C-alpha positions in Angstrom: 164.0 205.5 176.5 164.9 205.4 172.8 162.2 206.4 170.4 163.3 203.8 167.9 161.8 200.3 168.2 162.3 197.2 166.1 159.5 197.3 163.5 158.1 194.0 164.7 157.6 195.2 168.2 155.0 197.8 167.5 151.4 197.8 168.8 148.9 198.1 166.0 145.7 200.0 166.0 143.8 197.0 167.4 146.1 196.5 170.4 148.1 193.6 168.9 151.9 193.4 168.7 153.0 192.3 165.3 156.0 190.4 166.6 153.8 188.1 168.6 152.1 184.8 167.5 148.4 185.6 167.9 146.3 183.1 169.8 142.9 184.6 170.6 141.7 183.7 174.1 138.0 184.0 175.0 139.0 185.1 178.5 138.6 188.8 178.3 136.1 191.6 178.3 135.9 195.3 177.6 137.8 197.6 179.9 135.6 200.0 181.9 134.6 203.1 180.1 137.5 205.5 179.9 140.0 203.0 181.3 143.4 202.7 179.4 146.4 200.6 180.3 148.7 202.5 182.6 150.3 199.5 184.4 152.3 196.5 183.2 152.2 193.4 185.5 154.9 190.8 185.2 154.0 187.2 186.1 155.6 183.8 185.9 153.8 180.5 185.0 154.7 176.9 184.3 152.4 173.9 183.9 152.8 171.6 185.7 154.6 173.9 188.2 158.4 173.8 187.5 158.0 172.1 184.1 158.8 174.0 181.0 157.8 173.4 177.4 154.7 171.9 175.9 151.3 173.5 175.3 149.7 173.5 178.7 149.9 177.2 179.3 148.4 178.0 175.9 145.8 175.3 176.5 144.9 177.0 179.8 144.5 180.4 178.3 142.4 179.0 175.4 140.1 176.9 177.7 141.2 173.6 176.3 143.5 172.3 179.1 142.9 168.6 179.8 142.4 168.7 183.6 142.6 164.9 183.8 146.2 165.0 182.4 147.8 166.0 185.7 146.7 166.0 189.4 147.7 169.7 189.7 145.3 170.6 186.9 142.5 168.7 188.5 143.0 170.3 191.9 143.8 173.9 190.9 142.7 174.6 187.4 139.5 172.8 186.7 136.9 175.3 185.6 139.4 178.2 185.8 139.1 180.9 183.1 142.2 183.0 182.9 144.5 184.6 180.4 147.3 187.1 180.3 147.8 189.4 177.4 151.2 188.0 176.6 153.3 184.9 177.2 157.1 184.8 176.8 158.5 181.3 176.4 161.9 180.2 177.6 163.4 180.7 174.1 162.0 184.2 173.9 159.1 183.4 171.6 156.2 185.8 172.2 152.5 184.9 172.1 149.6 187.3 172.5 146.2 186.1 173.7 144.2 189.3 174.3 144.4 192.7 172.7 146.0 195.2 175.0 142.9 197.4 174.4 140.8 194.7 176.2 140.7 193.6 179.9 142.4 190.2 180.2 141.9 188.0 183.3 145.4 187.8 184.8 145.7 189.7 188.0 142.7 188.6 190.1 142.2 190.3 193.4 144.7 193.1 193.4 145.6 196.6 194.5 148.0 199.1 193.1 148.6 201.8 195.7 144.9 201.9 196.7 143.6 201.4 193.2 141.8 198.0 193.1 140.8 195.8 190.1 144.2 196.0 188.4 142.9 194.1 185.4 140.9 197.2 184.5 144.0 199.3 183.8 146.9 196.8 183.3 148.6 194.7 180.7 149.6 191.2 181.9 152.9 189.6 180.7 153.5 186.0 181.7 157.1 184.7 181.6 157.4 180.9 181.3 159.2 180.2 184.6 159.0 179.5 188.3 160.0 181.2 191.5 162.8 178.6 191.9 164.5 179.1 188.5 166.3 181.9 186.8 164.8 183.3 183.6 166.6 182.9 180.3 168.5 185.7 178.6 166.2 185.4 175.5 163.2 186.1 177.7 164.7 189.4 178.9 165.4 190.4 175.3 161.8 189.9 174.3 160.4 191.4 177.5 162.5 194.5 177.1 161.4 195.1 173.5 157.8 194.4 174.5 157.7 196.8 177.5 159.3 199.5 175.4 156.7 199.0 172.6 153.9 199.1 175.1 155.3 202.2 176.8 155.5 203.9 173.4 151.9 203.2 172.5 150.1 203.5 175.9 150.3 206.0 178.8 152.2 203.4 180.9 153.1 204.9 184.3 154.4 201.8 186.2 155.7 198.3 185.9 155.1 195.9 188.8 155.2 192.2 189.7 152.1 190.1 190.5 153.4 189.8 194.0 153.5 193.6 194.4 149.8 194.0 193.6 148.7 190.9 195.3 151.0 190.5 198.3 150.6 187.4 200.4 148.5 185.8 197.7 151.0 185.7 194.8 154.8 185.4 194.7 155.6 185.8 191.0 157.6 186.7 189.1 159.8 185.5 192.0 163.2 186.2 193.5 165.1 185.3 190.4 163.5 188.0 188.3 166.1 190.8 187.6 164.1 194.0 188.0 167.3 196.2 187.7 168.1 194.5 184.4 164.6 195.3 183.1 164.9 198.9 184.2 168.4 199.3 182.8 167.6 197.7 179.4 164.3 199.5 178.9 165.7 202.8 179.9 162.7 203.6 182.0 163.1 206.1 184.9 162.8 205.2 188.6 159.2 206.5 188.7 158.1 203.5 186.5 159.2 201.1 189.2 157.6 202.3 192.5 158.0 198.9 194.2 161.7 198.8 193.3 162.3 202.5 194.2 160.3 203.4 197.3 161.1 207.1 196.8 159.0 207.0 193.6 155.9 205.8 195.4 154.5 209.2 196.2 153.9 209.7 192.5 151.4 206.9 192.5 149.6 207.6 195.8 149.0 211.3 195.4 
């Protein structure tokens, strides 16, 4: 992985990426004592499902979603308090909702090779998308720069999908997400992708 990063994709001393639009969510808490981010979790999200654009995702993360505006919101999201650290829009625009130094509420019930409570030690990145739709090239450009910046600042050891750490419960980022492209363009070794390269899994289970 190259040591040179675009200046705007740098994590500052408070855990915020300067390239991102900062929208502070209340849905976070301190990480457990001694916990640092070692895992990046990639998600997808669209609200309503399969619909892109608008402010619904941001409104959800900021606890201001109007749950009367759509039946899906009323059925599935009323009273829900969630937020990822980052959201990458279809045009590649990057927003950050929680400092990477804090524990965002993105993964839920989860397990990374026997280590539970993945929120404690992970950074969550949401891509605006759906399981049925390919992601945009601009999203990969932003995601690659972001992953490289996070790996340069924190002791990141792995990158996984939400479906990897919550199998049977979650399916994102879905079949259209190009894991090999992410690996190729970040330059990260096989060991960072234990679900993509089974031979690398022993590193994370020993």
